[in-house]
Biotite code that builds the C-alpha atoms (Angstrom):
import biotite.structure as struc

atoms = struc.array([
    struc.Atom([87.859, 117.738, 119.804], chain_id="A", res_id=1, res_name="MET", atom_name="CA", element="C"),
    struc.Atom([84.320, 116.687, 119.024], chain_id="A", res_id=2, res_name="LYS", atom_name="CA", element="C"),
    struc.Atom([83.800, 112.962, 119.350], chain_id="A", res_id=3, res_name="SER", atom_name="CA", element="C"),
    struc.Atom([83.191, 112.269, 115.652], chain_id="A", res_id=4, res_name="VAL", atom_name="CA", element="C"),
    struc.Atom([86.204, 114.318, 114.570], chain_id="A", res_id=5, res_name="THR", atom_name="CA", element="C"),
    struc.Atom([88.310, 112.652, 117.263], chain_id="A", res_id=6, res_name="ARG", atom_name="CA", element="C"),
    struc.Atom([87.235, 109.205, 116.113], chain_id="A", res_id=7, res_name="SER", atom_name="CA", element="C"),
    struc.Atom([88.104, 109.950, 112.483], chain_id="A", res_id=8, res_name="LEU", atom_name="CA", element="C"),
    struc.Atom([91.507, 111.378, 113.389], chain_id="A", res_id=9, res_name="LEU", atom_name="CA", element="C"),
    struc.Atom([92.307, 108.353, 115.546], chain_id="A", res_id=10, res_name="ILE", atom_name="CA", element="C"),
    struc.Atom([91.156, 106.040, 112.741], chain_id="A", res_id=11, res_name="LEU", atom_name="CA", element="C"),
    struc.Atom([93.488, 107.840, 110.304], chain_id="A", res_id=12, res_name="GLU", atom_name="CA", element="C"),
    struc.Atom([96.361, 107.686, 112.811], chain_id="A", res_id=13, res_name="ALA", atom_name="CA", element="C"),
    struc.Atom([95.921, 103.935, 113.262], chain_id="A", res_id=14, res_name="VAL", atom_name="CA", element="C"),
    struc.Atom([95.914, 103.481, 109.484], chain_id="A", res_id=15, res_name="ALA", atom_name="CA", element="C"),
    struc.Atom([99.178, 105.423, 109.208], chain_id="A", res_id=16, res_name="GLN", atom_name="CA", element="C"),
    struc.Atom([101.053, 103.918, 112.185], chain_id="A", res_id=17, res_name="HIS", atom_name="CA", element="C"),
    struc.Atom([99.514, 100.443, 112.578], chain_id="A", res_id=18, res_name="GLN", atom_name="CA", element="C"),
    struc.Atom([99.946, 98.377, 114.633], chain_id="A", res_id=19, res_name="PRO", atom_name="CA", element="C"),
    struc.Atom([99.878, 101.123, 117.254], chain_id="A", res_id=20, res_name="VAL", atom_name="CA", element="C"),
    struc.Atom([99.383, 101.182, 121.023], chain_id="A", res_id=21, res_name="THR", atom_name="CA", element="C"),
    struc.Atom([97.050, 103.303, 123.118], chain_id="A", res_id=22, res_name="VAL", atom_name="CA", element="C"),
    struc.Atom([100.083, 104.989, 124.643], chain_id="A", res_id=23, res_name="GLY", atom_name="CA", element="C"),
    struc.Atom([101.468, 105.995, 121.254], chain_id="A", res_id=24, res_name="GLU", atom_name="CA", element="C"),
    struc.Atom([98.118, 107.476, 120.230], chain_id="A", res_id=25, res_name="LEU", atom_name="CA", element="C"),
    struc.Atom([97.838, 109.270, 123.574], chain_id="A", res_id=26, res_name="THR", atom_name="CA", element="C"),
    struc.Atom([101.176, 110.984, 122.988], chain_id="A", res_id=27, res_name="LYS", atom_name="CA", element="C"),
    struc.Atom([100.264, 111.780, 119.389], chain_id="A", res_id=28, res_name="LEU", atom_name="CA", element="C"),
    struc.Atom([97.000, 113.552, 120.246], chain_id="A", res_id=29, res_name="PHE", atom_name="CA", element="C"),
    struc.Atom([97.689, 114.744, 123.787], chain_id="A", res_id=30, res_name="GLY", atom_name="CA", element="C"),
    struc.Atom([94.451, 113.140, 124.995], chain_id="A", res_id=31, res_name="LEU", atom_name="CA", element="C"),
    struc.Atom([93.737, 111.181, 128.179], chain_id="A", res_id=32, res_name="PRO", atom_name="CA", element="C"),
    struc.Atom([94.483, 107.495, 127.837], chain_id="A", res_id=33, res_name="LYS", atom_name="CA", element="C"),
    struc.Atom([90.916, 106.627, 128.853], chain_id="A", res_id=34, res_name="SER", atom_name="CA", element="C"),
    struc.Atom([89.506, 108.781, 126.040], chain_id="A", res_id=35, res_name="THR", atom_name="CA", element="C"),
    struc.Atom([91.709, 107.143, 123.412], chain_id="A", res_id=36, res_name="VAL", atom_name="CA", element="C"),
    struc.Atom([90.954, 103.665, 124.745], chain_id="A", res_id=37, res_name="GLN", atom_name="CA", element="C"),
    struc.Atom([87.210, 104.323, 124.699], chain_id="A", res_id=38, res_name="ARG", atom_name="CA", element="C"),
    struc.Atom([87.376, 105.589, 121.111], chain_id="A", res_id=39, res_name="THR", atom_name="CA", element="C"),
    struc.Atom([89.376, 102.548, 120.010], chain_id="A", res_id=40, res_name="LEU", atom_name="CA", element="C"),
    struc.Atom([86.886, 100.174, 121.595], chain_id="A", res_id=41, res_name="VAL", atom_name="CA", element="C"),
    struc.Atom([83.963, 101.973, 119.930], chain_id="A", res_id=42, res_name="THR", atom_name="CA", element="C"),
    struc.Atom([85.641, 101.792, 116.518], chain_id="A", res_id=43, res_name="LEU", atom_name="CA", element="C"),
    struc.Atom([86.481, 98.148, 117.127], chain_id="A", res_id=44, res_name="SER", atom_name="CA", element="C"),
    struc.Atom([82.871, 97.280, 117.997], chain_id="A", res_id=45, res_name="GLU", atom_name="CA", element="C"),
    struc.Atom([81.797, 98.900, 114.706], chain_id="A", res_id=46, res_name="ALA", atom_name="CA", element="C"),
    struc.Atom([84.379, 96.876, 112.753], chain_id="A", res_id=47, res_name="GLY", atom_name="CA", element="C"),
    struc.Atom([86.622, 99.780, 111.770], chain_id="A", res_id=48, res_name="TRP", atom_name="CA", element="C"),
    struc.Atom([89.527, 98.667, 113.980], chain_id="A", res_id=49, res_name="LEU", atom_name="CA", element="C"),
    struc.Atom([90.742, 95.417, 115.493], chain_id="A", res_id=50, res_name="ARG", atom_name="CA", element="C"),
    struc.Atom([93.396, 94.260, 117.941], chain_id="A", res_id=51, res_name="ALA", atom_name="CA", element="C"),
    struc.Atom([96.563, 92.912, 116.363], chain_id="A", res_id=52, res_name="ASN", atom_name="CA", element="C"),
    struc.Atom([96.533, 89.105, 116.461], chain_id="A", res_id=53, res_name="ARG", atom_name="CA", element="C"),
    struc.Atom([100.150, 88.789, 117.623], chain_id="A", res_id=54, res_name="LYS", atom_name="CA", element="C"),
    struc.Atom([100.025, 91.653, 120.139], chain_id="A", res_id=55, res_name="ASP", atom_name="CA", element="C"),
    struc.Atom([96.550, 92.491, 121.390], chain_id="A", res_id=56, res_name="THR", atom_name="CA", element="C"),
    struc.Atom([97.799, 95.732, 122.979], chain_id="A", res_id=57, res_name="THR", atom_name="CA", element="C"),
    struc.Atom([98.286, 97.121, 119.462], chain_id="A", res_id=58, res_name="ARG", atom_name="CA", element="C"),
    struc.Atom([95.545, 98.277, 117.106], chain_id="A", res_id=59, res_name="TRP", atom_name="CA", element="C"),
    struc.Atom([95.191, 98.039, 113.339], chain_id="A", res_id=60, res_name="GLU", atom_name="CA", element="C"),
    struc.Atom([92.631, 98.706, 110.600], chain_id="A", res_id=61, res_name="ILE", atom_name="CA", element="C"),
    struc.Atom([89.628, 96.382, 110.642], chain_id="A", res_id=62, res_name="GLY", atom_name="CA", element="C"),
    struc.Atom([87.796, 94.521, 107.919], chain_id="A", res_id=63, res_name="ALA", atom_name="CA", element="C"),
    struc.Atom([85.116, 97.214, 107.529], chain_id="A", res_id=64, res_name="ARG", atom_name="CA", element="C"),
    struc.Atom([87.675, 99.731, 106.229], chain_id="A", res_id=65, res_name="VAL", atom_name="CA", element="C"),
    struc.Atom([89.121, 97.157, 103.850], chain_id="A", res_id=66, res_name="LEU", atom_name="CA", element="C"),
    struc.Atom([85.642, 96.411, 102.521], chain_id="A", res_id=67, res_name="ALA", atom_name="CA", element="C"),
    struc.Atom([84.619, 100.035, 102.089], chain_id="A", res_id=68, res_name="VAL", atom_name="CA", element="C"),
    struc.Atom([87.773, 101.172, 100.289], chain_id="A", res_id=69, res_name="ARG", atom_name="CA", element="C"),
    struc.Atom([87.251, 99.196, 97.048], chain_id="A", res_id=70, res_name="PRO", atom_name="CA", element="C"),
    struc.Atom([83.586, 100.158, 96.975], chain_id="A", res_id=71, res_name="ALA", atom_name="CA", element="C"),
    struc.Atom([84.452, 103.819, 97.358], chain_id="A", res_id=72, res_name="ALA", atom_name="CA", element="C"),
    struc.Atom([86.998, 103.682, 94.569], chain_id="A", res_id=73, res_name="LEU", atom_name="CA", element="C"),
    struc.Atom([84.958, 101.560, 92.181], chain_id="A", res_id=74, res_name="GLN", atom_name="CA", element="C"),
    struc.Atom([82.692, 104.394, 91.094], chain_id="A", res_id=75, res_name="GLY", atom_name="CA", element="C"),
    struc.Atom([85.457, 106.918, 90.616], chain_id="A", res_id=76, res_name="SER", atom_name="CA", element="C"),
    struc.Atom([85.525, 108.323, 87.102], chain_id="A", res_id=77, res_name="ASN", atom_name="CA", element="C"),
    struc.Atom([89.205, 109.099, 87.669], chain_id="A", res_id=78, res_name="LEU", atom_name="CA", element="C"),
    struc.Atom([90.070, 105.435, 88.226], chain_id="A", res_id=79, res_name="LEU", atom_name="CA", element="C"),
    struc.Atom([87.933, 104.338, 85.300], chain_id="A", res_id=80, res_name="ALA", atom_name="CA", element="C"),
    struc.Atom([89.592, 106.886, 83.029], chain_id="A", res_id=81, res_name="ALA", atom_name="CA", element="C"),
    struc.Atom([93.109, 106.058, 84.224], chain_id="A", res_id=82, res_name="ALA", atom_name="CA", element="C"),
    struc.Atom([93.122, 102.278, 84.170], chain_id="A", res_id=83, res_name="ARG", atom_name="CA", element="C"),
    struc.Atom([93.674, 101.566, 80.456], chain_id="A", res_id=84, res_name="ASP", atom_name="CA", element="C"),
    struc.Atom([96.253, 104.363, 79.939], chain_id="A", res_id=85, res_name="PRO", atom_name="CA", element="C"),
    struc.Atom([98.160, 103.095, 82.989], chain_id="A", res_id=86, res_name="MET", atom_name="CA", element="C"),
    struc.Atom([98.217, 99.559, 81.611], chain_id="A", res_id=87, res_name="ILE", atom_name="CA", element="C"),
    struc.Atom([99.371, 100.840, 78.236], chain_id="A", res_id=88, res_name="LYS", atom_name="CA", element="C"),
    struc.Atom([102.184, 102.813, 79.889], chain_id="A", res_id=89, res_name="LEU", atom_name="CA", element="C"),
    struc.Atom([103.203, 99.802, 81.978], chain_id="A", res_id=90, res_name="ARG", atom_name="CA", element="C"),
    struc.Atom([103.317, 97.623, 78.872], chain_id="A", res_id=91, res_name="ASP", atom_name="CA", element="C"),
    struc.Atom([105.501, 100.194, 77.090], chain_id="A", res_id=92, res_name="ALA", atom_name="CA", element="C"),
    struc.Atom([108.008, 100.571, 79.940], chain_id="A", res_id=93, res_name="LEU", atom_name="CA", element="C"),
    struc.Atom([107.637, 97.402, 82.048], chain_id="A", res_id=94, res_name="ASN", atom_name="CA", element="C"),
    struc.Atom([107.868, 99.449, 85.236], chain_id="A", res_id=95, res_name="GLU", atom_name="CA", element="C"),
    struc.Atom([105.298, 99.950, 87.988], chain_id="A", res_id=96, res_name="THR", atom_name="CA", element="C"),
    struc.Atom([102.732, 102.697, 87.379], chain_id="A", res_id=97, res_name="ILE", atom_name="CA", element="C"),
    struc.Atom([101.007, 104.524, 90.242], chain_id="A", res_id=98, res_name="HIS", atom_name="CA", element="C"),
    struc.Atom([97.995, 106.807, 90.347], chain_id="A", res_id=99, res_name="LEU", atom_name="CA", element="C"),
    struc.Atom([97.894, 109.152, 93.352], chain_id="A", res_id=100, res_name="SER", atom_name="CA", element="C"),
    struc.Atom([95.617, 111.925, 94.569], chain_id="A", res_id=101, res_name="VAL", atom_name="CA", element="C"),
    struc.Atom([96.426, 114.796, 96.943], chain_id="A", res_id=102, res_name="PRO", atom_name="CA", element="C"),
    struc.Atom([95.027, 114.887, 100.458], chain_id="A", res_id=103, res_name="ASP", atom_name="CA", element="C"),
    struc.Atom([94.993, 118.706, 100.643], chain_id="A", res_id=104, res_name="ALA", atom_name="CA", element="C"),
    struc.Atom([98.553, 119.649, 101.696], chain_id="A", res_id=105, res_name="LEU", atom_name="CA", element="C"),
    struc.Atom([98.920, 116.596, 103.931], chain_id="A", res_id=106, res_name="GLN", atom_name="CA", element="C"),
    struc.Atom([100.410, 114.375, 101.240], chain_id="A", res_id=107, res_name="GLY", atom_name="CA", element="C"),
    struc.Atom([99.672, 112.077, 98.333], chain_id="A", res_id=108, res_name="MET", atom_name="CA", element="C"),
    struc.Atom([97.550, 108.918, 98.547], chain_id="A", res_id=109, res_name="VAL", atom_name="CA", element="C"),
    struc.Atom([98.004, 105.987, 96.157], chain_id="A", res_id=110, res_name="VAL", atom_name="CA", element="C"),
    struc.Atom([94.616, 105.003, 94.703], chain_id="A", res_id=111, res_name="VAL", atom_name="CA", element="C"),
    struc.Atom([95.662, 102.556, 91.986], chain_id="A", res_id=112, res_name="ASP", atom_name="CA", element="C"),
    struc.Atom([98.716, 100.632, 90.809], chain_id="A", res_id=113, res_name="ARG", atom_name="CA", element="C"),
    struc.Atom([99.723, 98.538, 87.794], chain_id="A", res_id=114, res_name="VAL", atom_name="CA", element="C"),
    struc.Atom([102.689, 96.251, 88.462], chain_id="A", res_id=115, res_name="ASP", atom_name="CA", element="C"),
    struc.Atom([105.550, 95.420, 86.144], chain_id="A", res_id=116, res_name="CYS", atom_name="CA", element="C"),
    struc.Atom([106.918, 91.917, 85.576], chain_id="A", res_id=117, res_name="SER", atom_name="CA", element="C"),
    struc.Atom([110.387, 92.476, 87.091], chain_id="A", res_id=118, res_name="HIS", atom_name="CA", element="C"),
    struc.Atom([111.223, 90.368, 90.135], chain_id="A", res_id=119, res_name="ALA", atom_name="CA", element="C"),
    struc.Atom([112.823, 93.463, 91.700], chain_id="A", res_id=120, res_name="VAL", atom_name="CA", element="C"),
    struc.Atom([110.425, 96.395, 91.590], chain_id="A", res_id=121, res_name="ARG", atom_name="CA", element="C"),
    struc.Atom([109.114, 99.281, 93.641], chain_id="A", res_id=122, res_name="THR", atom_name="CA", element="C"),
    struc.Atom([105.976, 98.871, 95.707], chain_id="A", res_id=123, res_name="TYR", atom_name="CA", element="C"),
    struc.Atom([103.410, 101.285, 97.142], chain_id="A", res_id=124, res_name="TYR", atom_name="CA", element="C"),
    struc.Atom([100.121, 99.800, 98.263], chain_id="A", res_id=125, res_name="GLY", atom_name="CA", element="C"),
    struc.Atom([96.748, 101.370, 97.543], chain_id="A", res_id=126, res_name="VAL", atom_name="CA", element="C"),
    struc.Atom([96.120, 103.738, 100.442], chain_id="A", res_id=127, res_name="GLY", atom_name="CA", element="C"),
    struc.Atom([99.804, 104.399, 101.120], chain_id="A", res_id=128, res_name="ASP", atom_name="CA", element="C"),
    struc.Atom([100.709, 108.042, 101.688], chain_id="A", res_id=129, res_name="THR", atom_name="CA", element="C"),
    struc.Atom([103.793, 110.084, 100.865], chain_id="A", res_id=130, res_name="SER", atom_name="CA", element="C"),
    struc.Atom([104.867, 113.734, 101.333], chain_id="A", res_id=131, res_name="PRO", atom_name="CA", element="C"),
    struc.Atom([104.288, 116.340, 98.650], chain_id="A", res_id=132, res_name="LEU", atom_name="CA", element="C"),
    struc.Atom([107.723, 117.975, 98.637], chain_id="A", res_id=133, res_name="HIS", atom_name="CA", element="C"),
    struc.Atom([109.818, 114.785, 98.641], chain_id="A", res_id=134, res_name="ALA", atom_name="CA", element="C"),
    struc.Atom([108.197, 112.838, 95.802], chain_id="A", res_id=135, res_name="THR", atom_name="CA", element="C"),
    struc.Atom([107.685, 113.151, 92.072], chain_id="A", res_id=136, res_name="ALA", atom_name="CA", element="C"),
    struc.Atom([103.942, 112.577, 92.478], chain_id="A", res_id=137, res_name="THR", atom_name="CA", element="C"),
    struc.Atom([103.718, 115.302, 95.086], chain_id="A", res_id=138, res_name="GLY", atom_name="CA", element="C"),
    struc.Atom([105.766, 117.905, 93.237], chain_id="A", res_id=139, res_name="ARG", atom_name="CA", element="C"),
    struc.Atom([103.729, 117.284, 90.081], chain_id="A", res_id=140, res_name="ALA", atom_name="CA", element="C"),
    struc.Atom([100.756, 118.499, 92.127], chain_id="A", res_id=141, res_name="ILE", atom_name="CA", element="C"),
    struc.Atom([102.590, 121.266, 93.998], chain_id="A", res_id=142, res_name="LEU", atom_name="CA", element="C"),
    struc.Atom([103.805, 122.834, 90.762], chain_id="A", res_id=143, res_name="ALA", atom_name="CA", element="C"),
    struc.Atom([100.213, 123.572, 89.777], chain_id="A", res_id=144, res_name="HIS", atom_name="CA", element="C"),
    struc.Atom([98.847, 124.729, 93.134], chain_id="A", res_id=145, res_name="LEU", atom_name="CA", element="C"),
    struc.Atom([98.413, 128.422, 94.015], chain_id="A", res_id=146, res_name="PRO", atom_name="CA", element="C"),
    struc.Atom([101.567, 130.093, 95.320], chain_id="A", res_id=147, res_name="LYS", atom_name="CA", element="C"),
    struc.Atom([99.902, 130.608, 98.716], chain_id="A", res_id=148, res_name="ALA", atom_name="CA", element="C"),
    struc.Atom([99.484, 126.846, 99.124], chain_id="A", res_id=149, res_name="ASP", atom_name="CA", element="C"),
    struc.Atom([103.133, 126.215, 98.291], chain_id="A", res_id=150, res_name="VAL", atom_name="CA", element="C"),
    struc.Atom([104.240, 128.846, 100.791], chain_id="A", res_id=151, res_name="GLU", atom_name="CA", element="C"),
    struc.Atom([101.984, 127.359, 103.454], chain_id="A", res_id=152, res_name="GLU", atom_name="CA", element="C"),
    struc.Atom([103.604, 123.972, 102.913], chain_id="A", res_id=153, res_name="LEU", atom_name="CA", element="C"),
    struc.Atom([107.066, 125.526, 103.168], chain_id="A", res_id=154, res_name="ILE", atom_name="CA", element="C"),
    struc.Atom([106.157, 127.342, 106.383], chain_id="A", res_id=155, res_name="GLU", atom_name="CA", element="C"),
    struc.Atom([105.140, 124.051, 107.957], chain_id="A", res_id=156, res_name="ARG", atom_name="CA", element="C"),
    struc.Atom([108.684, 122.800, 107.424], chain_id="A", res_id=157, res_name="GLY", atom_name="CA", element="C"),
    struc.Atom([110.166, 120.524, 104.777], chain_id="A", res_id=158, res_name="LEU", atom_name="CA", element="C"),
    struc.Atom([110.996, 117.229, 106.454], chain_id="A", res_id=159, res_name="GLU", atom_name="CA", element="C"),
    struc.Atom([114.156, 115.461, 105.338], chain_id="A", res_id=160, res_name="GLN", atom_name="CA", element="C"),
    struc.Atom([113.767, 111.802, 104.399], chain_id="A", res_id=161, res_name="PHE", atom_name="CA", element="C"),
    struc.Atom([117.114, 111.290, 102.667], chain_id="A", res_id=162, res_name="SER", atom_name="CA", element="C"),
    struc.Atom([120.218, 113.260, 101.776], chain_id="A", res_id=163, res_name="GLU", atom_name="CA", element="C"),
    struc.Atom([118.555, 114.140, 98.460], chain_id="A", res_id=164, res_name="ALA", atom_name="CA", element="C"),
    struc.Atom([115.261, 115.469, 99.886], chain_id="A", res_id=165, res_name="THR", atom_name="CA", element="C"),
    struc.Atom([114.692, 119.130, 98.896], chain_id="A", res_id=166, res_name="PRO", atom_name="CA", element="C"),
    struc.Atom([114.445, 120.812, 102.307], chain_id="A", res_id=167, res_name="THR", atom_name="CA", element="C"),
    struc.Atom([115.556, 124.294, 101.216], chain_id="A", res_id=168, res_name="ASP", atom_name="CA", element="C"),
    struc.Atom([112.628, 126.526, 100.272], chain_id="A", res_id=169, res_name="ALA", atom_name="CA", element="C"),
    struc.Atom([114.406, 128.172, 97.347], chain_id="A", res_id=170, res_name="ASP", atom_name="CA", element="C"),
    struc.Atom([115.534, 124.812, 95.976], chain_id="A", res_id=171, res_name="VAL", atom_name="CA", element="C"),
    struc.Atom([111.957, 123.539, 96.123], chain_id="A", res_id=172, res_name="LEU", atom_name="CA", element="C"),
    struc.Atom([110.573, 126.681, 94.456], chain_id="A", res_id=173, res_name="ARG", atom_name="CA", element="C"),
    struc.Atom([113.126, 126.356, 91.648], chain_id="A", res_id=174, res_name="ALA", atom_name="CA", element="C"),
    struc.Atom([112.246, 122.683, 91.197], chain_id="A", res_id=175, res_name="GLU", atom_name="CA", element="C"),
    struc.Atom([108.555, 123.509, 90.915], chain_id="A", res_id=176, res_name="LEU", atom_name="CA", element="C"),
    struc.Atom([109.360, 126.065, 88.223], chain_id="A", res_id=177, res_name="GLU", atom_name="CA", element="C"),
    struc.Atom([111.199, 123.353, 86.310], chain_id="A", res_id=178, res_name="ARG", atom_name="CA", element="C"),
    struc.Atom([108.258, 120.970, 86.696], chain_id="A", res_id=179, res_name="VAL", atom_name="CA", element="C"),
    struc.Atom([105.882, 123.570, 85.277], chain_id="A", res_id=180, res_name="ARG", atom_name="CA", element="C"),
    struc.Atom([108.215, 124.188, 82.340], chain_id="A", res_id=181, res_name="ALA", atom_name="CA", element="C"),
    struc.Atom([108.918, 120.513, 81.560], chain_id="A", res_id=182, res_name="ASP", atom_name="CA", element="C"),
    struc.Atom([105.496, 119.088, 82.329], chain_id="A", res_id=183, res_name="GLY", atom_name="CA", element="C"),
    struc.Atom([106.831, 116.331, 84.592], chain_id="A", res_id=184, res_name="TYR", atom_name="CA", element="C"),
    struc.Atom([108.687, 115.869, 87.878], chain_id="A", res_id=185, res_name="SER", atom_name="CA", element="C"),
    struc.Atom([111.564, 113.593, 88.880], chain_id="A", res_id=186, res_name="VAL", atom_name="CA", element="C"),
    struc.Atom([112.447, 111.891, 92.140], chain_id="A", res_id=187, res_name="ASN", atom_name="CA", element="C"),
    struc.Atom([115.742, 110.086, 92.555], chain_id="A", res_id=188, res_name="ARG", atom_name="CA", element="C"),
    struc.Atom([116.093, 108.647, 96.055], chain_id="A", res_id=189, res_name="ASN", atom_name="CA", element="C"),
    struc.Atom([114.537, 111.756, 97.602], chain_id="A", res_id=190, res_name="GLN", atom_name="CA", element="C"),
    struc.Atom([111.967, 109.919, 99.707], chain_id="A", res_id=191, res_name="TYR", atom_name="CA", element="C"),
    struc.Atom([112.775, 106.229, 99.888], chain_id="A", res_id=192, res_name="ARG", atom_name="CA", element="C"),
    struc.Atom([116.346, 104.977, 99.361], chain_id="A", res_id=193, res_name="PRO", atom_name="CA", element="C"),
    struc.Atom([116.950, 103.383, 95.948], chain_id="A", res_id=194, res_name="ASP", atom_name="CA", element="C"),
    struc.Atom([113.454, 104.332, 94.693], chain_id="A", res_id=195, res_name="VAL", atom_name="CA", element="C"),
    struc.Atom([113.102, 106.635, 91.690], chain_id="A", res_id=196, res_name="CYS", atom_name="CA", element="C"),
    struc.Atom([110.067, 108.002, 89.885], chain_id="A", res_id=197, res_name="ALA", atom_name="CA", element="C"),
    struc.Atom([108.917, 110.309, 87.121], chain_id="A", res_id=198, res_name="VAL", atom_name="CA", element="C"),
    struc.Atom([105.427, 111.781, 87.398], chain_id="A", res_id=199, res_name="ALA", atom_name="CA", element="C"),
    struc.Atom([103.041, 114.135, 85.618], chain_id="A", res_id=200, res_name="ALA", atom_name="CA", element="C"),
    struc.Atom([99.941, 115.944, 86.856], chain_id="A", res_id=201, res_name="PRO", atom_name="CA", element="C"),
    struc.Atom([96.406, 115.159, 85.753], chain_id="A", res_id=202, res_name="ILE", atom_name="CA", element="C"),
    struc.Atom([94.627, 118.491, 85.420], chain_id="A", res_id=203, res_name="LEU", atom_name="CA", element="C"),
    struc.Atom([90.932, 119.255, 85.624], chain_id="A", res_id=204, res_name="ASP", atom_name="CA", element="C"),
    struc.Atom([89.216, 121.413, 83.001], chain_id="A", res_id=205, res_name="GLU", atom_name="CA", element="C"),
    struc.Atom([90.123, 124.546, 84.973], chain_id="A", res_id=206, res_name="ASP", atom_name="CA", element="C"),
    struc.Atom([93.800, 123.437, 85.254], chain_id="A", res_id=207, res_name="ALA", atom_name="CA", element="C"),
    struc.Atom([93.401, 122.324, 88.869], chain_id="A", res_id=208, res_name="THR", atom_name="CA", element="C"),
    struc.Atom([95.661, 119.333, 89.636], chain_id="A", res_id=209, res_name="PRO", atom_name="CA", element="C"),
    struc.Atom([93.442, 116.451, 90.733], chain_id="A", res_id=210, res_name="ILE", atom_name="CA", element="C"),
    struc.Atom([95.921, 113.565, 90.597], chain_id="A", res_id=211, res_name="ALA", atom_name="CA", element="C"),
    struc.Atom([99.284, 112.483, 89.293], chain_id="A", res_id=212, res_name="SER", atom_name="CA", element="C"),
    struc.Atom([100.429, 109.433, 87.387], chain_id="A", res_id=213, res_name="VAL", atom_name="CA", element="C"),
    struc.Atom([103.953, 108.114, 87.889], chain_id="A", res_id=214, res_name="ALA", atom_name="CA", element="C"),
    struc.Atom([106.340, 105.445, 86.746], chain_id="A", res_id=215, res_name="VAL", atom_name="CA", element="C"),
    struc.Atom([108.580, 104.188, 89.532], chain_id="A", res_id=216, res_name="SER", atom_name="CA", element="C"),
    struc.Atom([111.612, 101.943, 89.480], chain_id="A", res_id=217, res_name="MET", atom_name="CA", element="C"),
    struc.Atom([114.597, 100.864, 91.567], chain_id="A", res_id=218, res_name="PRO", atom_name="CA", element="C"),
    struc.Atom([117.624, 103.126, 91.299], chain_id="A", res_id=219, res_name="ASP", atom_name="CA", element="C"),
    struc.Atom([119.464, 100.277, 89.575], chain_id="A", res_id=220, res_name="SER", atom_name="CA", element="C"),
    struc.Atom([117.192, 100.687, 86.538], chain_id="A", res_id=221, res_name="ARG", atom_name="CA", element="C"),
    struc.Atom([117.080, 104.479, 86.583], chain_id="A", res_id=222, res_name="TYR", atom_name="CA", element="C"),
    struc.Atom([118.697, 106.033, 83.494], chain_id="A", res_id=223, res_name="ASP", atom_name="CA", element="C"),
    struc.Atom([119.091, 109.811, 83.640], chain_id="A", res_id=224, res_name="ALA", atom_name="CA", element="C"),
    struc.Atom([119.453, 110.013, 79.868], chain_id="A", res_id=225, res_name="GLU", atom_name="CA", element="C"),
    struc.Atom([115.984, 108.498, 79.431], chain_id="A", res_id=226, res_name="ARG", atom_name="CA", element="C"),
    struc.Atom([114.258, 110.899, 81.810], chain_id="A", res_id=227, res_name="VAL", atom_name="CA", element="C"),
    struc.Atom([113.054, 113.348, 79.105], chain_id="A", res_id=228, res_name="PRO", atom_name="CA", element="C"),
    struc.Atom([111.637, 110.425, 77.112], chain_id="A", res_id=229, res_name="GLU", atom_name="CA", element="C"),
    struc.Atom([109.907, 109.019, 80.188], chain_id="A", res_id=230, res_name="LEU", atom_name="CA", element="C"),
    struc.Atom([108.671, 112.458, 81.162], chain_id="A", res_id=231, res_name="GLY", atom_name="CA", element="C"),
    struc.Atom([106.983, 113.038, 77.828], chain_id="A", res_id=232, res_name="HIS", atom_name="CA", element="C"),
    struc.Atom([105.421, 109.556, 77.816], chain_id="A", res_id=233, res_name="LEU", atom_name="CA", element="C"),
    struc.Atom([104.026, 110.096, 81.312], chain_id="A", res_id=234, res_name="ILE", atom_name="CA", element="C"),
    struc.Atom([102.816, 113.608, 80.498], chain_id="A", res_id=235, res_name="ALA", atom_name="CA", element="C"),
    struc.Atom([101.001, 112.205, 77.456], chain_id="A", res_id=236, res_name="ASP", atom_name="CA", element="C"),
    struc.Atom([99.439, 109.522, 79.658], chain_id="A", res_id=237, res_name="THR", atom_name="CA", element="C"),
    struc.Atom([98.311, 112.135, 82.182], chain_id="A", res_id=238, res_name="ALA", atom_name="CA", element="C"),
    struc.Atom([96.734, 114.178, 79.404], chain_id="A", res_id=239, res_name="GLN", atom_name="CA", element="C"),
    struc.Atom([94.950, 111.102, 78.015], chain_id="A", res_id=240, res_name="GLU", atom_name="CA", element="C"),
    struc.Atom([93.541, 110.344, 81.469], chain_id="A", res_id=241, res_name="ILE", atom_name="CA", element="C"),
    struc.Atom([92.343, 113.930, 81.854], chain_id="A", res_id=242, res_name="ALA", atom_name="CA", element="C"),
    struc.Atom([90.611, 113.818, 78.456], chain_id="A", res_id=243, res_name="ILE", atom_name="CA", element="C"),
    struc.Atom([88.939, 110.495, 79.264], chain_id="A", res_id=244, res_name="ARG", atom_name="CA", element="C"),
    struc.Atom([87.819, 111.750, 82.672], chain_id="A", res_id=245, res_name="ARG", atom_name="CA", element="C"),
    struc.Atom([86.395, 114.970, 81.276], chain_id="A", res_id=246, res_name="ASN", atom_name="CA", element="C"),
    struc.Atom([84.523, 113.024, 78.620], chain_id="A", res_id=247, res_name="GLY", atom_name="CA", element="C"),
    struc.Atom([86.132, 114.774, 75.647], chain_id="A", res_id=248, res_name="ALA", atom_name="CA", element="C"),
])
């Protein structure tokens, strides 16, 4: 691995697994411990990483990353276009609304969130990641990707996160067909226990999926009979965001 690429991959791994030890990163990348340690120290000196305050043998994201993230997102026309429609949807449903973007086939990344007023609610922080095949946000994207991309994801293996996770290739393909037909996707306890969501894709002018918007709720407030209603509301919100983003 080239040093810059190695540093970025280690930075991403720390963000995903923090607080993490040198030994854990060594096993993850198959690199010499001295190489990993040297990279961590370099990133720490630049402010990208820091030692955990309670356990200095573990590493976590530093203040520089936390400062850069809002600045990077602030100028996004996607976030600007999505904010008001997300608030309007939250006000209509009083459930948490998430905006997520795909990281190639690696997963979905939450880039914005509007919270509901319930004391008990679902929570994904900005920057949190989740798998494509096991979530409503991910399948909303997958349903509109080229078939070759879907097959590549399947070939990598469909990890099981709960008893409800779609790990069978044919089951996933059938679900993506349904998502394309209905215009929205549904997740009931397929990734995190007792967490449900309904999501719709935000499509670019050439029908490329660039993001997904979702409403998420605890299983205790999930009502299967309301899913079509929620799906259409979310699909309308996704379309409004796309129109705003494209400047129509």
